[in-house]
C-alpha positions as CSV (number, residue, x, y, z in Angstrom):
1,M,127.5,143.7,79.5
2,R,126.8,143.5,83.3
3,R,129.3,141.3,84.5
4,F,128.9,140.1,88.4
5,I,131.1,138.5,90.9
6,L,130.4,137.0,94.2
7,A,129.9,139.7,97.1
8,A,130.7,137.2,99.5
9,A,133.5,134.2,99.9
10,A,132.2,131.4,97.5
11,I,130.7,128.5,98.6
12,V,131.7,124.8,97.1
13,F,130.9,121.8,98.3
14,A,133.1,118.3,98.1
15,A,132.0,115.9,94.8
16,G,130.2,113.7,96.2
17,A,128.7,115.5,99.3
18,M,125.0,114.9,98.2
19,K,124.0,110.9,98.0
20,T,120.4,109.9,96.9
21,I,118.8,108.6,100.4
22,P,116.4,106.5,100.4
23,A,113.1,107.3,101.2
24,P,111.5,105.2,104.2
25,P,107.7,104.0,103.9
26,A,105.1,107.3,103.6
27,P,103.6,108.1,107.3
28,A,100.3,106.1,108.3
29,G,97.2,108.1,107.8
30,G,96.4,111.1,110.2
31,L,99.9,112.5,110.6
32,T,99.3,116.2,112.0
33,P,101.3,119.0,112.2
34,T,101.0,118.6,116.0
35,A,102.7,115.2,115.2
36,L,105.1,116.1,112.2
37,D,106.4,118.7,114.9
38,R,107.5,115.7,117.0
39,L,109.3,113.6,114.2
40,G,112.8,113.3,115.0
41,R,113.6,113.1,111.3
42,L,111.4,113.8,108.4
43,P,109.6,111.2,106.4
44,G,110.9,110.7,102.5
45,G,114.5,111.2,103.1
46,L,113.5,114.8,103.3
47,A,116.5,116.7,104.9
48,A,118.0,120.8,105.2
49,L,120.7,121.0,102.4
50,P,124.4,120.3,104.4
51,P,126.5,122.7,105.6
52,P,128.9,123.9,102.9
53,S,132.4,124.4,103.3
54,F,134.1,127.4,102.8
55,P,137.2,127.4,101.0
56,T,139.9,129.5,101.9
57,T,142.4,128.8,99.5
58,P,143.4,132.1,97.2
59,A,143.9,129.4,94.1
60,R,140.2,127.9,94.5
61,L,138.7,131.7,94.8
62,A,140.6,132.6,91.6
63,K,139.3,129.6,89.9
64,V,135.7,131.0,90.8
65,R,136.2,134.2,89.7
66,L,137.6,132.8,86.5
67,G,134.5,130.6,86.2
68,H,132.5,133.4,87.2
69,D,133.9,135.2,84.2
70,L,133.1,132.8,81.6
71,F,129.6,132.4,82.5
72,F,128.7,135.7,81.9
73,D,130.8,136.0,78.6
74,T,129.1,136.2,75.0
75,R,132.6,135.6,73.3
76,L,131.9,131.6,74.1
77,S,129.2,132.1,71.4
78,I,130.1,132.6,67.7
79,D,128.4,135.6,66.9
80,Q,128.8,136.9,70.5
81,S,124.3,136.9,71.4
82,L,124.9,134.3,73.5
83,S,126.4,133.2,76.8
84,C,125.9,130.5,79.9
85,A,123.8,133.4,81.6
86,T,121.7,133.6,78.3
87,C,119.5,130.6,79.4
88,H,120.6,130.5,83.1
89,S,120.0,134.1,84.4
90,P,120.4,135.4,88.1
91,Q,117.4,137.5,87.6
92,H,115.4,133.9,86.7
93,A,116.6,132.0,89.4
94,F,119.4,131.1,86.9
95,A,116.9,129.8,84.5
96,D,115.2,131.9,81.7
97,G,111.8,132.2,82.6
98,R,111.2,131.1,78.8
99,R,108.7,128.0,77.5
100,L,111.6,126.5,75.2
101,P,115.1,128.5,75.3
102,A,116.2,130.7,72.0
103,G,119.5,129.4,71.0
104,F,121.8,130.3,67.7
105,R,120.4,132.8,65.8
106,G,117.2,132.7,68.0
107,K,116.3,129.2,67.0
108,T,113.7,127.6,69.3
109,L,115.8,124.8,71.2
110,R,113.2,121.7,71.9
111,R,113.8,121.4,75.8
112,H,113.3,123.8,78.8
113,S,116.6,125.4,80.8
114,P,116.7,124.2,84.1
115,T,117.9,126.3,86.4
116,V,121.3,125.6,87.5
117,L,120.9,126.3,91.7
118,N,122.0,123.5,93.6
119,A,123.5,121.7,90.4
120,A,126.5,121.2,92.7
121,Y,124.5,118.3,94.4
122,T,123.1,116.0,91.4
123,V,126.0,113.9,89.1
124,A,123.7,113.5,86.0
125,Q,122.9,116.9,84.5
126,F,120.3,117.3,81.2
127,W,117.3,116.6,81.1
128,D,118.4,113.4,79.5
129,G,121.1,112.6,82.2
130,R,123.4,112.8,78.9
131,A,126.5,114.7,81.3
132,S,127.7,113.3,84.2
133,G,128.9,116.2,86.1
134,I,128.8,119.7,85.8
135,E,132.2,120.1,84.3
136,A,130.8,118.2,81.1
137,Q,128.0,120.0,81.2
138,A,129.0,123.8,81.2
139,T,131.1,123.1,78.0
140,M,128.1,121.1,75.7
141,P,126.5,124.1,75.3
142,I,129.6,126.3,73.7
143,M,130.1,123.8,71.5
144,S,126.2,122.5,70.5
145,N,125.5,124.0,66.9
146,D,122.1,124.7,68.1
147,E,122.7,126.9,71.1
148,M,126.4,129.0,71.4
149,N,127.9,127.0,68.4
150,M,131.6,127.7,68.7
151,G,132.1,124.3,66.1
152,T,135.8,123.8,67.3
153,E,137.8,123.9,70.6
154,D,140.5,126.1,68.7
155,L,138.2,128.5,68.4
156,V,137.6,128.4,72.0
157,V,141.1,128.6,72.9
158,S,142.1,131.9,70.3
159,R,138.5,133.4,71.6
160,L,139.9,133.5,75.1
161,E,143.8,134.4,74.0
162,E,142.3,137.3,72.9
163,D,142.1,138.4,76.1
164,A,145.3,138.8,77.8
165,R,143.2,138.6,81.3
166,Y,142.1,135.3,80.6
167,A,145.2,133.7,79.3
168,A,147.4,135.5,82.3
169,Q,144.6,133.6,84.5
170,F,144.9,130.5,83.1
171,R,148.3,130.5,83.2
172,Q,148.1,131.0,86.9
173,I,145.7,128.7,87.9
174,Y,146.1,125.7,85.5
175,G,149.7,126.5,84.8
176,G,148.9,126.6,80.6
177,R,146.7,128.0,78.5
178,P,142.9,127.0,78.5
179,N,141.1,124.0,76.6
180,L,137.8,123.0,77.0
181,K,138.3,120.5,80.2
182,L,140.3,123.2,82.2
183,I,136.6,125.7,80.6
184,G,134.4,123.6,81.8
185,D,136.7,123.1,85.8
186,A,136.4,126.7,86.2
187,I,132.7,127.7,85.2
188,A,132.2,124.3,87.1
189,A,133.8,125.7,90.1
190,F,131.9,129.0,90.2
191,E,128.2,126.8,89.1
192,Q,129.2,125.2,92.6
193,T,128.6,128.1,94.3
194,L,125.0,128.7,93.2
195,V,123.2,127.4,96.3
196,T,120.7,128.2,98.1
197,P,120.6,127.4,101.7
198,D,117.9,128.3,104.6
199,S,114.6,128.1,102.9
200,P,112.0,127.9,105.5
201,F,111.9,124.1,104.9
202,D,115.9,124.1,105.3
203,R,114.9,126.1,108.9
204,Y,111.8,123.6,109.9
205,A,113.7,120.7,109.1
206,R,116.8,121.8,111.4
207,G,114.4,121.7,114.7
208,E,112.7,125.6,114.0
209,R,109.5,124.4,114.3
210,T,107.7,127.3,113.4
211,A,109.5,128.1,109.9
212,L,106.2,126.8,108.3
213,H,103.2,127.4,109.1
214,D,100.2,124.5,109.7
215,Q,99.2,124.7,105.7
216,Q,103.0,124.0,104.5
217,K,103.1,121.5,106.9
218,R,99.6,119.9,105.8
219,G,101.6,120.7,102.8
220,L,104.5,118.9,103.5
221,I,102.8,115.5,104.9
222,L,100.7,115.4,101.6
223,F,104.0,115.8,99.9
224,V,105.0,112.4,101.8
225,G,101.8,110.9,102.1
226,K,98.5,111.3,99.7
227,A,100.0,113.1,97.1
228,A,103.2,110.9,96.8
229,C,105.9,113.1,95.7
230,S,108.7,111.9,98.1
231,Q,108.3,108.8,95.7
232,C,110.9,110.5,93.3
233,H,111.3,114.0,95.2
234,T,113.4,112.6,97.8
235,G,116.5,113.6,99.8
236,P,117.7,117.0,100.6
237,N,117.8,118.5,96.9
238,F,114.4,116.8,96.3
239,T,115.5,114.8,93.8
240,D,116.0,111.0,92.8
241,G,118.2,112.5,90.6
242,A,116.9,109.2,88.4
243,F,114.2,109.7,85.1
244,H,110.5,108.7,84.9
245,N,108.1,108.8,81.9
246,L,105.5,111.2,83.4
247,G,103.0,110.7,80.5
248,V,103.2,114.2,78.9
249,D,101.5,115.1,76.0
250,P,103.9,116.9,73.6
251,A,102.6,119.8,71.8
252,P,100.9,119.2,68.4
253,D,103.8,120.9,66.0
254,A,106.5,119.5,68.3
255,P,109.4,116.9,67.3
256,R,109.8,113.4,69.3
257,D,111.5,113.4,72.1
258,E,112.5,110.6,73.4
259,G,113.9,111.7,76.7
260,R,116.6,109.7,78.4
261,Y,116.1,106.9,75.9
262,E,118.0,109.1,73.4
263,V,121.1,108.2,76.1
264,T,120.5,104.8,76.6
265,K,119.2,103.2,73.7
266,N,116.9,101.1,76.4
267,P,113.3,100.9,75.2
268,A,112.5,101.4,79.4
269,D,113.5,105.2,79.0
270,R,111.4,106.0,76.2
271,G,109.9,109.4,77.5
272,A,111.5,109.4,80.6
273,F,113.6,112.5,81.7
274,K,115.4,113.5,84.9
275,T,113.2,114.4,88.4
276,P,114.3,118.0,88.8
277,T,114.7,119.3,92.0
278,L,111.9,121.0,94.0
279,R,114.1,123.4,95.5
280,N,113.2,127.4,94.5
281,V,110.5,126.1,92.4
282,A,108.2,128.8,93.1
283,L,110.7,130.7,91.3
284,T,111.5,128.5,87.9
285,A,108.4,128.8,85.9
286,P,107.3,127.3,83.2
287,Y,107.8,123.6,84.8
288,F,108.3,120.1,82.7
289,H,110.9,119.6,80.3
290,D,108.8,120.8,77.5
291,G,107.7,124.0,79.8
292,S,104.5,123.3,78.6
293,L,102.6,124.0,82.6
294,S,103.0,127.9,83.6
295,T,102.2,127.5,87.4
296,L,102.8,125.5,90.2
297,E,99.0,125.2,90.5
298,E,99.1,123.9,87.0
299,V,101.7,121.6,88.2
300,V,99.7,119.8,91.2
301,D,96.5,119.6,88.6
302,F,98.8,117.3,86.2
303,Y,99.6,115.2,88.4
304,N,96.1,115.0,90.6
305,R,94.9,113.5,87.5
306,G,97.1,111.3,86.8
307,G,99.8,112.6,84.8
308,G,99.4,112.6,80.7
309,A,98.2,109.8,78.4
310,H,101.3,109.8,76.6
311,P,102.6,105.9,76.4
312,G,104.9,104.2,78.8
313,K,103.9,106.3,81.8
314,S,105.4,105.4,84.8
315,D,103.3,103.6,87.3
316,R,104.2,105.7,90.3
317,I,102.0,108.2,88.5
318,F,98.4,107.9,89.6
319,Q,95.1,110.1,90.2
320,L,95.8,111.3,93.7
321,E,92.0,112.7,94.2
322,L,93.5,115.5,96.4
323,T,90.4,118.7,97.2
324,V,90.9,121.8,96.3
325,D,92.1,122.7,99.9
326,E,94.6,119.8,99.8
327,K,95.9,121.0,96.4
328,Q,96.8,124.5,97.8
329,D,98.3,122.9,100.9
330,L,100.6,121.4,98.5
331,V,101.5,124.4,96.7
332,A,102.1,126.2,100.3
333,F,104.3,123.7,100.8
334,L,106.8,123.5,97.9
335,R,106.6,128.0,98.0
336,S,108.3,127.1,101.3
337,L,111.4,125.6,99.1
338,T,112.8,129.2,98.2
339,G,115.9,129.4,99.7
340,T,118.3,132.7,100.0
341,L,119.4,132.8,96.7
342,P,123.5,133.8,95.9
343,Q,124.5,137.3,96.3
344,L,126.3,138.6,93.5
345,A,127.1,142.3,93.0
346,E,128.5,144.4,90.1
347,K,132.2,143.4,89.2
348,Q,134.5,147.2,90.3
């Protein structure tokens, strides 16, 4: 199996650095690309990713390297066939490019694999938000019967301690033997480096007014105005971190999926799923929690017609009446959210 290490210093963000930014009122009609260029602050709470801090301590970089190795190691699955990177592959912008992922012994899982790029900016993880942070999320697939299926913590620990290098790394970094909490901490340290700054949008938000062309600027105006995308896709990471029901119609043979309700048991959360980041969205097809839409054009058409017909749909979803040109402008803007991907090199 190919393994990767960071080609440059790791980028790590302080916990809690990102907070949801309330969206200001949508701009008045008639906003033009020229007028947009003159704004001192973008509407919708939108902004460039905040500056990262570059760790210099050997201890932190050692933890990132350990987390990297664990992320790509198939020994963390019971039959040694799956790793975190199976569903979150660098070749697919740290998603998997499939409608639905394949778990233990090829079982089709019920929810689409989201990208882990920029996961450091969000708190609740998974489509239903059942993990409060990437440290907690990192070990859940390892223990899930449907995914990596390791079964017990003792088995995970013994599998790792068969490798003298892992045993030495845990002693050096954590002062003792591995356990699930430490494994999650190390994997999270690596995932916190998977950030994508310097998209055309970021450069525009920082004042480089030529970083977006006029079609993308028109798409941005639609995003915060007529298309109402920034109701939920707000802040520097283009998500409110909340849960909404889009009325997505389940496939005829799909099992019932109650989304956030399975965690909260609040009837208002039936069919609600986490708002995903839109950063790098052009690279992470297919879309939605069930992977049911294949292209950005299909996603825009879905919202344009007022979402799906499934019960409990949010009142934030309504018919948009976008023209053909406006839909193309909106897609062009979404494509401007592709940032600089993490540079990973083969381990020597």
